[in-house]
C-alpha positions in Angstrom: -11.9 -18.7 13.2 -9.2 -16.5 14.9 -6.7 -18.9 16.6 -5.4 -16.0 19.1 -8.7 -14.7 20.1 -11.8 -16.2 21.6 -15.1 -17.0 19.8 -16.9 -15.1 22.1 -14.8 -12.1 21.1 -14.9 -12.6 17.6 -18.5 -13.3 17.5 -19.4 -10.2 19.9 -17.4 -8.3 16.9 -19.6 -9.5 14.1 -22.8 -8.8 16.1 -21.3 -5.0 16.8 -21.0 -4.6 12.9 -24.6 -6.0 12.4 -26.1 -3.6 14.8 -24.6 -0.7 13.7 -24.9 -1.6 9.8 -21.1 -1.6 9.3 -20.1 -3.2 5.9 -18.6 -6.3 6.2 -17.7 -9.9 4.8 -16.9 -13.3 6.7 -14.2 -15.6 5.4 -13.0 -13.0 2.7 -10.5 -13.9 0.1 -7.9 -11.3 -0.1 -7.6 -12.5 -3.9 -10.3 -10.4 -4.7 -8.8 -7.2 -3.0 -4.9 -7.4 -3.7 -3.4 -6.5 -6.9 -1.6 -9.6 -7.6 -5.0 -11.1 -7.4 -4.0 -13.7 -4.9 -4.3 -13.9 -1.0 -5.2 -15.7 1.7 -8.6 -15.8 3.3 -9.2 -13.4 6.5 -12.0 -14.5 8.9 -13.4 -10.9 8.7 -13.0 -8.0 6.4 -14.7 -4.6 7.6 -15.2 -1.8 5.2 -15.8 1.3 7.2 -17.8 4.2 5.0 -16.3 7.3 6.8 -13.6 8.3 9.2 -15.9 8.3 12.3 -17.0 4.7 11.4 -13.5 3.6 11.1 -12.5 5.0 14.5 -15.6 3.4 16.1 -14.3 0.0 14.5 -10.8 0.6 15.6 -11.7 1.2 19.2 -14.1 -2.2 19.2 -11.6 -4.5 17.6 -8.9 -3.0 20.2 -11.1 -3.6 23.2 -12.0 -7.1 22.3 -8.3 -7.5 21.6 -9.1 -8.6 17.9 -5.7 -8.8 15.9 -6.2 -6.6 12.7 -4.5 -5.1 9.7 -5.2 -2.0 7.9 -5.2 -2.0 4.1 -5.8 0.4 1.4 -5.7 -0.9 -2.3 -3.6 -3.9 -1.3 -1.4 -2.7 -4.0 1.9 -3.7 -2.5 1.2 -6.5 -0.2 1.4 -10.3 -0.1 -1.4 -11.6 2.1 0.3 -15.0 2.5 -1.5 -15.8 6.0 -4.4 -14.1 7.8 -5.9 -17.0 10.0 -5.7 -14.9 13.2 -6.1 -11.4 11.8 -8.9 -9.3 10.4 -8.7 -6.9 7.6 -9.9 -3.4 7.8 -10.5 -1.6 4.4 -9.7 2.2 3.8 -11.1 2.3 0.4 -14.1 4.4 1.2 -12.0 6.9 3.5 -11.2 9.0 0.4 -12.4 12.8 1.0 -10.1 15.5 -0.1 -10.3 19.0 1.4 -8.8 22.3 -0.3 -7.8 25.5 1.6 -7.2 29.0 0.1 -3.6 28.8 0.7 -3.0 25.7 -1.4 -3.2 23.3 1.6 -4.8 19.7 0.7 -6.2 17.7 3.5 -6.6 13.9 2.2 -8.2 11.0 4.0 -5.8 8.0 4.5 -7.7 5.6 2.2 -7.6 8.1 -0.8 -5.9 6.8 -3.9 -2.9 8.6 -5.2 -4.5 9.0 -8.6 -7.6 10.9 -7.3 -5.5 13.4 -5.3 -3.4 14.1 -8.4 -6.6 14.2 -10.6 -8.3 16.7 -8.2 -5.4 18.5 -7.6 -4.5 19.6 -10.9 -8.2 20.5 -11.4 -7.8 23.2 -8.7 -4.6 24.5 -10.7 -2.2 23.0 -8.2 1.1 21.0 -9.0 3.5 18.9 -6.9 1.8 15.7 -6.8 2.8 14.4 -10.3 5.2 12.0 -9.1 2.7 9.7 -8.0 1.4 9.1 -11.6 1.0 5.4 -12.1 1.6 4.3 -8.3 -1.6 2.5 -7.4 -1.7 2.8 -3.7 -3.4 4.9 -1.1 -2.2 7.8 0.6 -1.9 6.0 4.2 0.2 3.1 2.6 2.0 5.6 0.6 3.2 7.6 3.5 4.3 4.5 5.8 6.8 3.6 2.6 7.5 6.9 1.6 6.3 6.1 -2.0 7.8 7.9 -4.8 8.3 7.6 -8.7 9.4 10.0 -11.4 12.0 11.9 -9.2 9.6 12.4 -6.4 8.1 11.3 -3.2 5.1 11.8 -0.9 7.0 13.2 1.7 8.4 16.1 -0.1 4.9 18.1 -0.3 3.8 16.7 3.2 3.0 19.3 6.1 1.5 16.8 8.6 -0.3 13.6 9.5 -3.0 13.2 11.7 -3.0 9.8 13.6 -5.6 8.1 16.1 -3.6 7.3 19.4 -5.8 6.1 22.2 -8.9 7.0 20.5 -7.6 10.6 20.1 -6.9 12.6 16.9 -3.3 13.7 17.3 -1.6 15.9 14.6 2.1 15.4 14.2 4.1 17.9 11.7 6.5 16.8 9.1 9.5 17.6 10.8 8.6 14.9 13.5 8.6 12.2 11.2 11.6 10.5 9.7 11.4 9.6 6.1 14.1 7.4 4.2 14.1 5.8 0.8 10.9 3.6 0.6 10.6 3.7 4.2 9.5 6.0 7.3 9.4 6.0 10.9 5.6 5.4 10.4 5.0 1.8 11.5 2.0 -0.6 10.4 0.7 -0.3 14.2 0.3 3.7 13.5 -3.0 4.5 12.4 -3.2 7.3 9.8 -6.5 9.2 9.5 -5.4 11.9 7.2 -2.7 13.7 5.8 -2.0 17.5 4.9 -0.1 18.6 1.9 1.2 22.0 0.6 1.0 22.2 -3.2 1.7 25.2 -5.6 -0.2 26.9 -8.1 1.5 26.0 -11.2 1.3 25.2 -15.0 -1.0 22.4 -15.0 -0.8 22.0 -18.6 2.8 20.9 -18.4 2.3 18.9 -15.6 -0.3 17.0 -17.6 2.5 16.7 -20.4 4.8 15.2 -17.9 2.2 12.8 -16.7 1.8 11.5 -20.5 5.5 11.1 -20.5 5.6 9.3 -17.2 2.7 6.9 -18.2 4.2 6.2 -21.5 7.5 5.4 -20.0 5.9 3.2 -17.6 4.0 1.3 -19.9 7.1 0.6 -22.0 9.2 -0.5 -18.9 6.8 -2.2 -16.8 4.7 -5.4 -17.0 1.3 -3.4 -16.5 -0.7 -6.1 -18.4 -0.1 -8.8 -15.7 -1.0 -8.5 -12.1 1.7 -7.8 -9.9 2.6 -5.4 -6.6 4.9 -3.3 -8.6 8.7 -3.2 -7.3 9.2 -6.4 -5.2 12.6 -5.5 -3.6 14.1 -2.1 -2.3 17.1 -0.8 -4.3 20.4 -0.9 -2.7 22.7 2.3 -2.8 25.1 0.8 -5.1 22.6 -1.0 -7.6 18.9 -1.1 -8.5 17.2 -4.2 -7.5 16.1 -4.8 -11.1 19.5 -4.5 -12.4 21.0 -7.0 -9.9 18.1 -9.6 -10.6 18.7 -9.1 -14.1 22.5 -9.4 -13.9 22.0 -12.6 -12.1 20.2 -14.1 -15.0 16.7 -14.6 -13.2 14.5 -13.0 -15.8 11.9 -15.4 -16.6 12.6 -17.5 -13.5 9.2 -18.8 -12.5 7.5 -21.0 -9.8 3.9 -22.2 -10.6 2.1 -19.3 -12.0 4.4 -16.8 -10.5 7.3 -15.4 -12.8 10.2 -12.5 -12.7 9.0 -10.4 -15.4 11.0 -10.2 -18.7 10.6 -6.7 -19.1 11.4 -5.4 -15.6 13.6 -7.8 -13.2 12.1 -6.2 -10.0 8.4 -7.2 -10.8 7.1 -10.7 -9.9 3.9 -11.2 -12.1 1.0 -13.3 -11.8 0.7 -15.2 -15.4 -2.4 -16.4 -14.5 -2.5 -19.3 -12.0 -0.1 -18.1 -9.5 -0.5 -19.0 -5.8 0.4 -16.9 -2.8 3.1 -19.4 -2.0 4.3 -19.5 -5.5 5.0 -15.9 -5.4 6.5 -16.1 -1.8 8.7 -19.1 -2.8 9.9 -17.2 -5.8 11.0 -14.0 -3.6 12.5 -16.5 -1.1 14.6 -18.0 -4.0 15.8 -14.6 -5.6 17.1 -13.7 -2.2 18.9 -16.9 -1.8 20.6 -16.6 -5.1 21.5 -13.1 -4.5 23.1 -13.7 -1.4 24.8 -16.9 -2.4 26.1 -15.3 -5.7 26.7 -11.6 -4.6 26.5 -11.6 -0.9 23.9 -9.2 -1.1 20.6 -9.7 0.9 17.6 -8.1 -0.9 14.9 -6.7 1.4 11.3 -6.9 0.0 9.5 -3.3 -0.8 6.2 -5.1 -0.6 4.6 -6.2 2.6 4.5 -9.9 3.5 1.5 -10.4 6.0 2.0 -13.8 7.6 0.0 -14.2 10.6 
């Protein structure tokens, strides 16, 4: 049970979910959810089926001061400990709306892959950068996710946040975006985002995507569970290059291993635990700091609550 909240508050939250037919699961293992296929057990997982239901859930858990974490695909997260935190999934919040002037409004839980597929079908280009990124819109905006020479913030028009139970639309120029980071925090609640794309050559876009996927399959360990790039690149050197230079390819702890194909990936070879992965991350950081004086920061989010 939650350590930081009373049993009464937790039980009343569960009762509220039952009364309102909101999908949820008690004592849910995040190994069933996260891309690493490992993860701590949360006391409560909630699956809102619409943005309205999502807003109601947020209001209720805040009112009861229940600690919560919002997760999309769990594709860049290590759920190390969740004894005091419930998880609210946005996977079902995936509506996409098109306007006549090439604007696309996307709910926070929509996968980048679905946005790419739907926009290409509408004859729109500009989202091809997202090919191969397994995340959702919400998480991608927080980290300014990018690949293939582009980032999600480049075509962004605005983001709609939930602030004090009110929808607030914030334009792109009021949000700071940097390399794999933004001024959006995990405490900010993203509801939807608006993008401005272009009518373009979708056949050429599809050919580019094929090249991106081929390159990804040749250079990344896609056959193993992972969370993508573990560490943020430094200005002077890519994290993978540094880790390889340190001779850490193939380094393992338990079932967690630094990929022999791409050194910035930690793969689950089949029997890894969250502790194996976390300890391997810390070991890489320690060696990098000791041998090169460089403190590697994680691109993946480590949830330890």
